[in-house]
Every structure is written in structure tokens, then in C-alpha cells.
CHARMM-style PDB file with segment names, atoms N, HN, CA, C and O in Angstrom:
ATOM      1  N   ILE     1       0.857  -1.164   0.000  1.00  0.00      PROA
ATOM      2  CA  ILE     1       0.000   0.000   0.000  1.00  0.00      PROA
ATOM      3  C   ILE     1       0.900   1.222   0.000  1.00  0.00      PROA
ATOM      4  O   ILE     1       1.819   1.336   0.810  1.00  0.00      PROA
ATOM      5  N   ASP     2       0.619   2.137  -0.925  1.00  0.00      PROA
ATOM      6  HN  ASP     2      -0.128   2.044  -1.583  1.00  0.00      PROA
ATOM      7  CA  ASP     2       1.429   3.343  -1.059  1.00  0.00      PROA
ATOM      8  C   ASP     2       0.523   4.490  -1.512  1.00  0.00      PROA
ATOM      9  O   ASP     2       0.547   4.876  -2.680  1.00  0.00      PROA
ATOM     10  N   PRO     3      -0.286   5.041  -0.578  1.00  0.00      PROA
ATOM     11  CA  PRO     3      -1.238   6.065  -0.994  1.00  0.00      PROA
ATOM     12  C   PRO     3      -0.557   7.355  -1.436  1.00  0.00      PROA
ATOM     13  O   PRO     3       0.447   7.780  -0.863  1.00  0.00      PROA
ATOM     14  N   CYS     4      -1.122   7.957  -2.456  1.00  0.00      PROA
ATOM     15  HN  CYS     4      -1.938   7.612  -2.921  1.00  0.00      PROA
ATOM     16  CA  CYS     4      -0.679   9.247  -2.956  1.00  0.00      PROA
ATOM     17  C   CYS     4      -1.947  10.019  -3.312  1.00  0.00      PROA
ATOM     18  O   CYS     4      -2.599   9.730  -4.315  1.00  0.00      PROA
ATOM     19  N   ILE     5      -2.288  11.002  -2.481  1.00  0.00      PROA
ATOM     20  HN  ILE     5      -1.758  11.237  -1.666  1.00  0.00      PROA
ATOM     21  CA  ILE     5      -3.560  11.703  -2.621  1.00  0.00      PROA
ATOM     22  C   ILE     5      -3.353  13.207  -2.480  1.00  0.00      PROA
ATOM     23  O   ILE     5      -2.311  13.643  -1.991  1.00  0.00      PROA
ATOM     24  N   PRO     6      -4.334  14.006  -2.903  1.00  0.00      PROA
ATOM     25  CA  PRO     6      -4.235  15.450  -2.667  1.00  0.00      PROA
ATOM     26  C   PRO     6      -4.177  15.741  -1.162  1.00  0.00      PROA
ATOM     27  O   PRO     6      -4.834  15.064  -0.372  1.00  0.00      PROA
ATOM     28  N   LYS     7      -3.396  16.741  -0.774  1.00  0.00      PROA
ATOM     29  HN  LYS     7      -2.862  17.291  -1.416  1.00  0.00      PROA
ATOM     30  CA  LYS     7      -3.195  17.024   0.643  1.00  0.00      PROA
ATOM     31  C   LYS     7      -4.463  17.453   1.366  1.00  0.00      PROA
ATOM     32  O   LYS     7      -4.515  17.379   2.594  1.00  0.00      PROA
ATOM     33  N   ASP     8      -5.491  17.902   0.642  1.00  0.00      PROA
ATOM     34  HN  ASP     8      -5.449  17.962  -0.356  1.00  0.00      PROA
ATOM     35  CA  ASP     8      -6.724  18.316   1.311  1.00  0.00      PROA
ATOM     36  C   ASP     8      -7.681  17.149   1.572  1.00  0.00      PROA
ATOM     37  O   ASP     8      -8.712  17.344   2.215  1.00  0.00      PROA
ATOM     38  N   TRP     9      -7.369  15.952   1.095  1.00  0.00      PROA
ATOM     39  HN  TRP     9      -6.532  15.793   0.572  1.00  0.00      PROA
ATOM     40  CA  TRP     9      -8.176  14.776   1.422  1.00  0.00      PROA
ATOM     41  C   TRP     9      -7.855  14.340   2.841  1.00  0.00      PROA
ATOM     42  O   TRP     9      -6.682  14.206   3.192  1.00  0.00      PROA
ATOM     43  N   LYS    10      -8.859  14.117   3.654  1.00  0.00      PROA
ATOM     44  HN  LYS    10      -9.812  14.226   3.369  1.00  0.00      PROA
ATOM     45  CA  LYS    10      -8.666  13.658   5.035  1.00  0.00      PROA
ATOM     46  C   LYS    10      -8.634  12.137   5.134  1.00  0.00      PROA
ATOM     47  O   LYS    10      -8.244  11.589   6.165  1.00  0.00      PROA
ATOM     48  N   GLY    11      -9.042  11.457   4.070  1.00  0.00      PROA
ATOM     49  HN  GLY    11      -9.359  11.902   3.232  1.00  0.00      PROA
ATOM     50  CA  GLY    11      -8.982  10.009   4.061  1.00  0.00      PROA
ATOM     51  C   GLY    11      -9.994   9.421   3.108  1.00  0.00      PROA
ATOM     52  O   GLY    11     -10.787  10.135   2.495  1.00  0.00      PROA
ATOM     53  N   TYR    12      -9.953   8.099   2.993  1.00  0.00      PROA
ATOM     54  HN  TYR    12      -9.308   7.519   3.492  1.00  0.00      PROA
ATOM     55  CA  TYR    12     -10.899   7.376   2.156  1.00  0.00      PROA
ATOM     56  C   TYR    12     -10.847   5.897   2.532  1.00  0.00      PROA
ATOM     57  O   TYR    12      -9.949   5.454   3.248  1.00  0.00      PROA
ATOM     58  N   THR    13     -11.821   5.150   2.037  1.00  0.00      PROA
ATOM     59  HN  THR    13     -12.550   5.510   1.455  1.00  0.00      PROA
ATOM     60  CA  THR    13     -11.886   3.710   2.274  1.00  0.00      PROA
ATOM     61  C   THR    13     -12.044   3.015   0.931  1.00  0.00      PROA
ATOM     62  O   THR    13     -12.773   3.483   0.056  1.00  0.00      PROA
ATOM     63  N   VAL    14     -11.357   1.900   0.782  1.00  0.00      PROA
ATOM     64  HN  VAL    14     -10.766   1.520   1.493  1.00  0.00      PROA
ATOM     65  CA  VAL    14     -11.463   1.103  -0.439  1.00  0.00      PROA
ATOM     66  C   VAL    14     -11.589  -0.365  -0.050  1.00  0.00      PROA
ATOM     67  O   VAL    14     -10.987  -0.812   0.926  1.00  0.00      PROA
ATOM     68  N   THR    15     -12.366  -1.100  -0.813  1.00  0.00      PROA
ATOM     69  HN  THR    15     -12.854  -0.736  -1.606  1.00  0.00      PROA
ATOM     70  CA  THR    15     -12.485  -2.552  -0.620  1.00  0.00      PROA
ATOM     71  C   THR    15     -11.858  -3.219  -1.829  1.00  0.00      PROA
ATOM     72  O   THR    15     -12.154  -2.865  -2.970  1.00  0.00      PROA
ATOM     73  N   ARG    16     -10.984  -4.196  -1.569  1.00  0.00      PROA
ATOM     74  HN  ARG    16     -10.744  -4.484  -0.642  1.00  0.00      PROA
ATOM     75  CA  ARG    16     -10.238  -4.865  -2.644  1.00  0.00      PROA
ATOM     76  C   ARG    16     -10.225  -6.361  -2.390  1.00  0.00      PROA
ATOM     77  O   ARG    16      -9.917  -6.800  -1.283  1.00  0.00      PROA
ATOM     78  N   LYS    17     -10.558  -7.146  -3.405  1.00  0.00      PROA
ATOM     79  HN  LYS    17     -10.808  -6.789  -4.305  1.00  0.00      PROA
ATOM     80  CA  LYS    17     -10.444  -8.597  -3.304  1.00  0.00      PROA
ATOM     81  C   LYS    17      -9.133  -9.022  -3.948  1.00  0.00      PROA
ATOM     82  O   LYS    17      -8.789  -8.582  -5.045  1.00  0.00      PROA
ATOM     83  N   TYR    18      -8.402  -9.892  -3.240  1.00  0.00      PROA
ATOM     84  HN  TYR    18      -8.681 -10.250  -2.349  1.00  0.00      PROA
ATOM     85  CA  TYR    18      -7.129 -10.382  -3.746  1.00  0.00      PROA
ATOM     86  C   TYR    18      -6.896 -11.778  -3.196  1.00  0.00      PROA
ATOM     87  O   TYR    18      -6.906 -11.986  -1.983  1.00  0.00      PROA
ATOM     88  N   ARG    19      -6.687 -12.731  -4.091  1.00  0.00      PROA
ATOM     89  HN  ARG    19      -6.679 -12.561  -5.076  1.00  0.00      PROA
ATOM     90  CA  ARG    19      -6.424 -14.122  -3.722  1.00  0.00      PROA
ATOM     91  C   ARG    19      -7.447 -14.678  -2.736  1.00  0.00      PROA
ATOM     92  O   ARG    19      -7.091 -15.363  -1.776  1.00  0.00      PROA
ATOM     93  N   GLY    20      -8.713 -14.378  -2.982  1.00  0.00      PROA
ATOM     94  HN  GLY    20      -9.002 -13.822  -3.762  1.00  0.00      PROA
ATOM     95  CA  GLY    20      -9.786 -14.906  -2.158  1.00  0.00      PROA
ATOM     96  C   GLY    20     -10.021 -14.174  -0.849  1.00  0.00      PROA
ATOM     97  O   GLY    20     -10.876 -14.580  -0.062  1.00  0.00      PROA
ATOM     98  N   VAL    21      -9.286 -13.111  -0.602  1.00  0.00      PROA
ATOM     99  HN  VAL    21      -8.591 -12.781  -1.241  1.00  0.00      PROA
ATOM    100  CA  VAL    21      -9.434 -12.338   0.634  1.00  0.00      PROA
ATOM    101  C   VAL    21      -9.997 -10.964   0.287  1.00  0.00      PROA
ATOM    102  O   VAL    21      -9.535 -10.318  -0.654  1.00  0.00      PROA
ATOM    103  N   THR    22     -10.998 -10.519   1.051  1.00  0.00      PROA
ATOM    104  HN  THR    22     -11.373 -11.044   1.815  1.00  0.00      PROA
ATOM    105  CA  THR    22     -11.534  -9.172   0.892  1.00  0.00      PROA
ATOM    106  C   THR    22     -10.846  -8.252   1.889  1.00  0.00      PROA
ATOM    107  O   THR    22     -10.967  -8.432   3.101  1.00  0.00      PROA
ATOM    108  N   TYR    23     -10.132  -7.276   1.375  1.00  0.00      PROA
ATOM    109  HN  TYR    23     -10.034  -7.130   0.391  1.00  0.00      PROA
ATOM    110  CA  TYR    23      -9.428  -6.300   2.205  1.00  0.00      PROA
ATOM    111  C   TYR    23     -10.260  -5.022   2.274  1.00  0.00      PROA
ATOM    112  O   TYR    23     -10.635  -4.463   1.243  1.00  0.00      PROA
ATOM    113  N   VAL    24     -10.546  -4.566   3.485  1.00  0.00      PROA
ATOM    114  HN  VAL    24     -10.241  -5.020   4.322  1.00  0.00      PROA
ATOM    115  CA  VAL    24     -11.188  -3.265   3.686  1.00  0.00      PROA
ATOM    116  C   VAL    24     -10.077  -2.345   4.190  1.00  0.00      PROA
ATOM    117  O   VAL    24      -9.590  -2.489   5.311  1.00  0.00      PROA
ATOM    118  N   ILE    25      -9.689  -1.400   3.338  1.00  0.00      PROA
ATOM    119  HN  ILE    25     -10.084  -1.283   2.426  1.00  0.00      PROA
ATOM    120  CA  ILE    25      -8.528  -0.558   3.612  1.00  0.00      PROA
ATOM    121  C   ILE    25      -9.009   0.858   3.890  1.00  0.00      PROA
ATOM    122  O   ILE    25      -9.642   1.491   3.046  1.00  0.00      PROA
ATOM    123  N   ARG    26      -8.697   1.345   5.094  1.00  0.00      PROA
ATOM    124  HN  ARG    26      -8.183   0.831   5.780  1.00  0.00      PROA
ATOM    125  CA  ARG    26      -9.059   2.704   5.499  1.00  0.00      PROA
ATOM    126  C   ARG    26      -7.786   3.543   5.578  1.00  0.00      PROA
ATOM    127  O   ARG    26      -6.863   3.232   6.331  1.00  0.00      PROA
ATOM    128  N   ILE    27      -7.759   4.602   4.792  1.00  0.00      PROA
ATOM    129  HN  ILE    27      -8.509   4.855   4.181  1.00  0.00      PROA
ATOM    130  CA  ILE    27      -6.620   5.515   4.771  1.00  0.00      PROA
ATOM    131  C   ILE    27      -7.030   6.786   5.497  1.00  0.00      PROA
ATOM    132  O   ILE    27      -8.060   7.376   5.171  1.00  0.00      PROA
ATOM    133  N   SER    28      -6.244   7.216   6.472  1.00  0.00      PROA
ATOM    134  HN  SER    28      -5.407   6.737   6.736  1.00  0.00      PROA
ATOM    135  CA  SER    28      -6.501   8.505   7.134  1.00  0.00      PROA
ATOM    136  C   SER    28      -5.285   9.404   6.934  1.00  0.00      PROA
ATOM    137  O   SER    28      -4.141   8.950   6.927  1.00  0.00      PROA
ATOM    138  N   ASN    29      -5.568  10.682   6.775  1.00  0.00      PROA
ATOM    139  HN  ASN    29      -6.498  11.051   6.781  1.00  0.00      PROA
ATOM    140  CA  ASN    29      -4.533  11.663   6.463  1.00  0.00      PROA
ATOM    141  C   ASN    29      -4.662  12.860   7.408  1.00  0.00      PROA
ATOM    142  O   ASN    29      -5.033  13.951   6.977  1.00  0.00      PROA
ATOM    143  N   PRO    30      -4.354  12.659   8.702  1.00  0.00      PROA
ATOM    144  CA  PRO    30      -4.580  13.728   9.685  1.00  0.00      PROA
ATOM    145  C   PRO    30      -3.702  14.968   9.496  1.00  0.00      PROA
ATOM    146  O   PRO    30      -4.089  16.065   9.897  1.00  0.00      PROA
ATOM    147  N   ASP    31      -2.535  14.802   8.895  1.00  0.00      PROA
ATOM    148  HN  ASP    31      -2.221  13.910   8.570  1.00  0.00      PROA
ATOM    149  CA  ASP    31      -1.611  15.927   8.748  1.00  0.00      PROA
ATOM    150  C   ASP    31      -1.643  16.577   7.371  1.00  0.00      PROA
ATOM    151  O   ASP    31      -0.876  17.504   7.109  1.00  0.00      PROA
ATOM    152  N   GLY    32      -2.517  16.105   6.491  1.00  0.00      PROA
ATOM    153  HN  GLY    32      -3.140  15.352   6.704  1.00  0.00      PROA
ATOM    154  CA  GLY    32      -2.642  16.701   5.170  1.00  0.00      PROA
ATOM    155  C   GLY    32      -1.411  16.536   4.295  1.00  0.00      PROA
ATOM    156  O   GLY    32      -0.984  17.482   3.635  1.00  0.00      PROA
ATOM    157  N   VAL    33      -0.837  15.330   4.287  1.00  0.00      PROA
ATOM    158  HN  VAL    33      -1.184  14.561   4.823  1.00  0.00      PROA
ATOM    159  CA  VAL    33       0.320  15.059   3.428  1.00  0.00      PROA
ATOM    160  C   VAL    33      -0.158  14.440   2.114  1.00  0.00      PROA
ATOM    161  O   VAL    33      -1.308  14.012   2.009  1.00  0.00      PROA
ATOM    162  N   GLU    34       0.715  14.394   1.123  1.00  0.00      PROA
ATOM    163  HN  GLU    34       1.649  14.742   1.209  1.00  0.00      PROA
ATOM    164  CA  GLU    34       0.335  13.841  -0.175  1.00  0.00      PROA
ATOM    165  C   GLU    34       0.756  12.388  -0.347  1.00  0.00      PROA
ATOM    166  O   GLU    34       0.170  11.676  -1.162  1.00  0.00      PROA
ATOM    167  N   HSD    35       1.747  11.936   0.392  1.00  0.00      PROA
ATOM    168  HN  HSD    35       2.223  12.515   1.054  1.00  0.00      PROA
ATOM    169  CA  HSD    35       2.163  10.530   0.318  1.00  0.00      PROA
ATOM    170  C   HSD    35       2.957  10.168   1.554  1.00  0.00      PROA
ATOM    171  O   HSD    35       3.348  11.038   2.334  1.00  0.00      PROA
ATOM    172  N   GLY    36       3.193   8.877   1.728  1.00  0.00      PROA
ATOM    173  HN  GLY    36       2.876   8.171   1.095  1.00  0.00      PROA
ATOM    174  CA  GLY    36       3.949   8.383   2.871  1.00  0.00      PROA
ATOM    175  C   GLY    36       3.048   7.742   3.910  1.00  0.00      PROA
ATOM    176  O   GLY    36       1.906   8.156   4.109  1.00  0.00      PROA
ATOM    177  N   ILE    37       3.580   6.728   4.566  1.00  0.00      PROA
ATOM    178  HN  ILE    37       4.507   6.391   4.405  1.00  0.00      PROA
ATOM    179  CA  ILE    37       2.840   6.001   5.603  1.00  0.00      PROA
ATOM    180  C   ILE    37       3.535   6.179   6.938  1.00  0.00      PROA
ATOM    181  O   ILE    37       4.729   5.905   7.064  1.00  0.00      PROA
ATOM    182  N   ARG    38       2.790   6.639   7.939  1.00  0.00      PROA
ATOM    183  HN  ARG    38       1.821   6.862   7.836  1.00  0.00      PROA
ATOM    184  CA  ARG    38       3.315   6.746   9.304  1.00  0.00      PROA
ATOM    185  C   ARG    38       3.159   5.405  10.019  1.00  0.00      PROA
ATOM    186  O   ARG    38       4.072   4.937  10.699  1.00  0.00      PROA
ATOM    187  N   SER    39       1.971   4.794   9.848  1.00  0.00      PROA
ATOM    188  HN  SER    39       1.229   5.174   9.296  1.00  0.00      PROA
ATOM    189  CA  SER    39       1.734   3.509  10.504  1.00  0.00      PROA
ATOM    190  C   SER    39       0.664   2.739   9.746  1.00  0.00      PROA
ATOM    191  O   SER    39      -0.142   3.310   9.011  1.00  0.00      PROA
ATOM    192  N   MET    40       0.680   1.412   9.948  1.00  0.00      PROA
ATOM    193  HN  MET    40       1.335   0.948  10.545  1.00  0.00      PROA
ATOM    194  CA  MET    40      -0.307   0.556   9.318  1.00  0.00      PROA
ATOM    195  C   MET    40      -0.567  -0.643  10.219  1.00  0.00      PROA
ATOM    196  O   MET    40       0.358  -1.194  10.817  1.00  0.00      PROA
ATOM    197  N   THR    41      -1.829  -1.043  10.313  1.00  0.00      PROA
ATOM    198  HN  THR    41      -2.581  -0.596   9.827  1.00  0.00      PROA
ATOM    199  CA  THR    41      -2.205  -2.260  11.026  1.00  0.00      PROA
ATOM    200  C   THR    41      -3.066  -3.122  10.115  1.00  0.00      PROA
ATOM    201  O   THR    41      -3.778  -2.619   9.246  1.00  0.00      PROA
ATOM    202  N   ALA    42      -2.988  -4.415  10.328  1.00  0.00      PROA
ATOM    203  HN  ALA    42      -2.410  -4.825  11.034  1.00  0.00      PROA
ATOM    204  CA  ALA    42      -3.835  -5.387   9.634  1.00  0.00      PROA
ATOM    205  C   ALA    42      -4.519  -6.215  10.710  1.00  0.00      PROA
ATOM    206  O   ALA    42      -3.860  -6.902  11.491  1.00  0.00      PROA
ATOM    207  N   ASP    43      -5.841  -6.144  10.745  1.00  0.00      PROA
ATOM    208  HN  ASP    43      -6.376  -5.585  10.111  1.00  0.00      PROA
ATOM    209  CA  ASP    43      -6.620  -6.811  11.790  1.00  0.00      PROA
ATOM    210  C   ASP    43      -6.110  -6.446  13.182  1.00  0.00      PROA
ATOM    211  O   ASP    43      -6.046  -7.290  14.076  1.00  0.00      PROA
ATOM    212  N   GLY    44      -5.750  -5.173  13.349  1.00  0.00      PROA
ATOM    213  HN  GLY    44      -5.802  -4.488  12.623  1.00  0.00      PROA
ATOM    214  CA  GLY    44      -5.327  -4.659  14.648  1.00  0.00      PROA
ATOM    215  C   GLY    44      -3.874  -4.906  15.012  1.00  0.00      PROA
ATOM    216  O   GLY    44      -3.416  -4.438  16.055  1.00  0.00      PROA
ATOM    217  N   GLN    45      -3.135  -5.634  14.172  1.00  0.00      PROA
ATOM    218  HN  GLN    45      -3.507  -6.014  13.325  1.00  0.00      PROA
ATOM    219  CA  GLN    45      -1.732  -5.933  14.448  1.00  0.00      PROA
ATOM    220  C   GLN    45      -0.829  -5.006  13.636  1.00  0.00      PROA
ATOM    221  O   GLN    45      -1.063  -4.815  12.443  1.00  0.00      PROA
ATOM    222  N   PRO    46       0.202  -4.427  14.264  1.00  0.00      PROA
ATOM    223  CA  PRO    46       1.105  -3.540  13.522  1.00  0.00      PROA
ATOM    224  C   PRO    46       1.764  -4.259  12.347  1.00  0.00      PROA
ATOM    225  O   PRO    46       2.117  -5.435  12.437  1.00  0.00      PROA
ATOM    226  N   VAL    47       1.922  -3.530  11.250  1.00  0.00      PROA
ATOM    227  HN  VAL    47       1.635  -2.574  11.177  1.00  0.00      PROA
ATOM    228  CA  VAL    47       2.587  -4.049  10.056  1.00  0.00      PROA
ATOM    229  C   VAL    47       3.816  -3.199   9.804  1.00  0.00      PROA
ATOM    230  O   VAL    47       3.736  -1.971   9.770  1.00  0.00      PROA
ATOM    231  N   SER    48       4.940  -3.845   9.630  1.00  0.00      PROA
ATOM    232  HN  SER    48       5.006  -4.843   9.657  1.00  0.00      PROA
ATOM    233  CA  SER    48       6.185  -3.158   9.306  1.00  0.00      PROA
ATOM    234  C   SER    48       6.262  -3.017   7.785  1.00  0.00      PROA
ATOM    235  O   SER    48       6.068  -3.994   7.062  1.00  0.00      PROA
ATOM    236  N   GLY    49       6.541  -1.823   7.306  1.00  0.00      PROA
ATOM    237  HN  GLY    49       6.698  -1.030   7.894  1.00  0.00      PROA
ATOM    238  CA  GLY    49       6.604  -1.605   5.866  1.00  0.00      PROA
ATOM    239  C   GLY    49       5.227  -1.318   5.294  1.00  0.00      PROA
ATOM    240  O   GLY    49       4.327  -0.873   6.006  1.00  0.00      PROA
ATOM    241  N   ASN    50       5.071  -1.578   3.991  1.00  0.00      PROA
ATOM    242  HN  ASN    50       5.803  -1.940   3.413  1.00  0.00      PROA
ATOM    243  CA  ASN    50       3.800  -1.272   3.354  1.00  0.00      PROA
ATOM    244  C   ASN    50       3.142  -2.480   2.689  1.00  0.00      PROA
ATOM    245  O   ASN    50       2.202  -2.313   1.912  1.00  0.00      PROA
ATOM    246  N   LEU    51       3.615  -3.686   2.979  1.00  0.00      PROA
ATOM    247  HN  LEU    51       4.379  -3.822   3.610  1.00  0.00      PROA
ATOM    248  CA  LEU    51       3.020  -4.902   2.435  1.00  0.00      PROA
ATOM    249  C   LEU    51       2.103  -5.542   3.468  1.00  0.00      PROA
ATOM    250  O   LEU    51       2.513  -5.816   4.596  1.00  0.00      PROA
ATOM    251  N   VAL    52       0.858  -5.775   3.070  1.00  0.00      PROA
ATOM    252  HN  VAL    52       0.524  -5.553   2.154  1.00  0.00      PROA
ATOM    253  CA  VAL    52      -0.116  -6.391   3.967  1.00  0.00      PROA
ATOM    254  C   VAL    52       0.012  -7.904   3.840  1.00  0.00      PROA
ATOM    255  O   VAL    52      -0.054  -8.434   2.731  1.00  0.00      PROA
ATOM    256  N   PRO    53       0.193  -8.605   4.951  1.00  0.00      PROA
ATOM    257  CA  PRO    53       0.295 -10.059   4.876  1.00  0.00      PROA
ATOM    258  C   PRO    53      -1.046 -10.682   4.484  1.00  0.00      PROA
ATOM    259  O   PRO    53      -2.104 -10.156   4.830  1.00  0.00      PROA
ATOM    260  N   ILE    54      -0.997 -11.798   3.762  1.00  0.00      PROA
ATOM    261  HN  ILE    54      -0.138 -12.224   3.481  1.00  0.00      PROA
ATOM    262  CA  ILE    54      -2.217 -12.520   3.414  1.00  0.00      PROA
ATOM    263  C   ILE    54      -2.626 -13.332   4.637  1.00  0.00      PROA
ATOM    264  O   ILE    54      -1.860 -14.169   5.114  1.00  0.00      PROA
ATOM    265  N   PRO    55      -3.838 -13.085   5.147  1.00  0.00      PROA
ATOM    266  CA  PRO    55      -4.255 -13.799   6.362  1.00  0.00      PROA
ATOM    267  C   PRO    55      -4.454 -15.286   6.093  1.00  0.00      PROA
ATOM    268  O   PRO    55      -4.908 -15.678   5.018  1.00  0.00      PROA
ATOM    269  N   GLN    56      -4.116 -16.093   7.065  1.00  0.00      PROA
ATOM    270  HN  GLN    56      -3.748 -15.775   7.938  1.00  0.00      PROA
ATOM    271  CA  GLN    56      -4.307 -17.534   6.977  1.00  0.00      PROA
ATOM    272  C   GLN    56      -5.682 -17.898   7.527  1.00  0.00      PROA
ATOM    273  O   GLN    56      -6.073 -17.435   8.599  1.00  0.00      PROA
ATOM    274  N   GLU    57      -6.408 -18.726   6.790  1.00  0.00      PROA
ATOM    275  HN  GLU    57      -6.091 -19.102   5.920  1.00  0.00      PROA
ATOM    276  CA  GLU    57      -7.699 -19.242   7.235  1.00  0.00      PROA
ATOM    277  C   GLU    57      -8.744 -18.158   7.470  1.00  0.00      PROA
ATOM    278  O   GLU    57      -9.652 -18.348   8.279  1.00  0.00      PROA
ATOM    279  N   LYS    58      -8.636 -17.036   6.785  1.00  0.00      PROA
ATOM    280  HN  LYS    58      -7.898 -16.881   6.128  1.00  0.00      PROA
ATOM    281  CA  LYS    58      -9.621 -15.958   6.880  1.00  0.00      PROA
ATOM    282  C   LYS    58      -9.923 -15.475   5.474  1.00  0.00      PROA
ATOM    283  O   LYS    58      -9.081 -15.566   4.581  1.00  0.00      PROA
ATOM    284  N   ASN    59     -11.124 -14.963   5.287  1.00  0.00      PROA
ATOM    285  HN  ASN    59     -11.807 -14.889   6.013  1.00  0.00      PROA
ATOM    286  CA  ASN    59     -11.434 -14.415   3.975  1.00  0.00      PROA
ATOM    287  C   ASN    59     -11.671 -12.908   4.005  1.00  0.00      PROA
ATOM    288  O   ASN    59     -12.105 -12.328   3.010  1.00  0.00      PROA
ATOM    289  N   THR    60     -11.384 -12.265   5.158  1.00  0.00      PROA
ATOM    290  HN  THR    60     -11.031 -12.737   5.966  1.00  0.00      PROA
ATOM    291  CA  THR    60     -11.452 -10.811   5.245  1.00  0.00      PROA
ATOM    292  C   THR    60     -10.252 -10.287   6.038  1.00  0.00      PROA
ATOM    293  O   THR    60      -9.678 -10.992   6.869  1.00  0.00      PROA
ATOM    294  N   CYS    61      -9.895  -9.052   5.763  1.00  0.00      PROA
ATOM    295  HN  CYS    61     -10.361  -8.479   5.088  1.00  0.00      PROA
ATOM    296  CA  CYS    61      -8.799  -8.405   6.487  1.00  0.00      PROA
ATOM    297  C   CYS    61      -9.097  -6.911   6.559  1.00  0.00      PROA
ATOM    298  O   CYS    61      -9.406  -6.284   5.545  1.00  0.00      PROA
ATOM    299  N   SER    62      -9.005  -6.351   7.746  1.00  0.00      PROA
ATOM    300  HN  SER    62      -8.754  -6.860   8.569  1.00  0.00      PROA
ATOM    301  CA  SER    62      -9.220  -4.931   7.973  1.00  0.00      PROA
ATOM    302  C   SER    62      -7.863  -4.251   8.090  1.00  0.00      PROA
ATOM    303  O   SER    62      -7.059  -4.597   8.955  1.00  0.00      PROA
ATOM    304  N   VAL    63      -7.613  -3.281   7.214  1.00  0.00      PROA
ATOM    305  HN  VAL    63      -8.266  -2.999   6.511  1.00  0.00      PROA
ATOM    306  CA  VAL    63      -6.317  -2.599   7.163  1.00  0.00      PROA
ATOM    307  C   VAL    63      -6.544  -1.114   7.459  1.00  0.00      PROA
ATOM    308  O   VAL    63      -7.385  -0.471   6.831  1.00  0.00      PROA
ATOM    309  N   ASP    64      -5.796  -0.580   8.411  1.00  0.00      PROA
ATOM    310  HN  ASP    64      -5.112  -1.102   8.922  1.00  0.00      PROA
ATOM    311  CA  ASP    64      -5.856   0.841   8.759  1.00  0.00      PROA
ATOM    312  C   ASP    64      -4.491   1.464   8.512  1.00  0.00      PROA
ATOM    313  O   ASP    64      -3.480   1.004   9.042  1.00  0.00      PROA
ATOM    314  N   VAL    65      -4.475   2.524   7.693  1.00  0.00      PROA
ATOM    315  HN  VAL    65      -5.296   2.897   7.262  1.00  0.00      PROA
ATOM    316  CA  VAL    65      -3.235   3.205   7.336  1.00  0.00      PROA
ATOM    317  C   VAL    65      -3.344   4.667   7.773  1.00  0.00      PROA
ATOM    318  O   VAL    65      -4.343   5.334   7.504  1.00  0.00      PROA
ATOM    319  N   VAL    66      -2.302   5.153   8.449  1.00  0.00      PROA
ATOM    320  HN  VAL    66      -1.490   4.611   8.667  1.00  0.00      PROA
ATOM    321  CA  VAL    66      -2.213   6.563   8.795  1.00  0.00      PROA
ATOM    322  C   VAL    66      -1.072   7.137   7.962  1.00  0.00      PROA
ATOM    323  O   VAL    66       0.073   6.694   8.053  1.00  0.00      PROA
ATOM    324  N   MET    67      -1.415   8.130   7.152  1.00  0.00      PROA
ATOM    325  HN  MET    67      -2.345   8.490   7.078  1.00  0.00      PROA
ATOM    326  CA  MET    67      -0.385   8.770   6.335  1.00  0.00      PROA
ATOM    327  C   MET    67       0.426   9.747   7.176  1.00  0.00      PROA
ATOM    328  O   MET    67      -0.059  10.286   8.170  1.00  0.00      PROA
ATOM    329  N   GLY    68       1.656   9.961   6.763  1.00  0.00      PROA
ATOM    330  HN  GLY    68       2.051   9.522   5.955  1.00  0.00      PROA
ATOM    331  CA  GLY    68       2.479  10.904   7.482  1.00  0.00      PROA
ATOM    332  C   GLY    68       3.923  10.780   7.142  1.00  0.00      PROA
ATOM    333  OT1 GLY    68       4.749  11.520   7.677  1.00  0.00      PROA
TER     334      GLY     68
END
């Protein structure tokens, strides 16, 4: 995940299916930046970097990204 959005956007949500998993990805932009990730979690667990792990034995994944 590598969001690049206008700085006046406060965030958005996207749903994406990939390899049988439905990802609900919420991007928040509290500081009004155009790109960069401050933090990311997948199903409430911190994720290092910008690659979301494919969940085992689940068909949904909730991803929260804070830009910064």
C-alpha cells in the first residue's frame, strides 16, 4: 500500500479482493500530506513496511493506514 492523494483529502476507504481475501482498507490523512505512511495495522496488528500479509484461514482483512 502506497497512498498518494491530494493534501486536502482527510482520508478514504477502499475494498479490494485479492487471492480470495476481501481487504477493507481505510486511509486517514490527519496531517494533510500527499504521500507516505506513518503507521499501518492489519486486523489490529502492527505491520512493518507497506506490504499487507495474506491472512491464513480468513477471507477478510481490515487494514488501517495513517499517512504521514
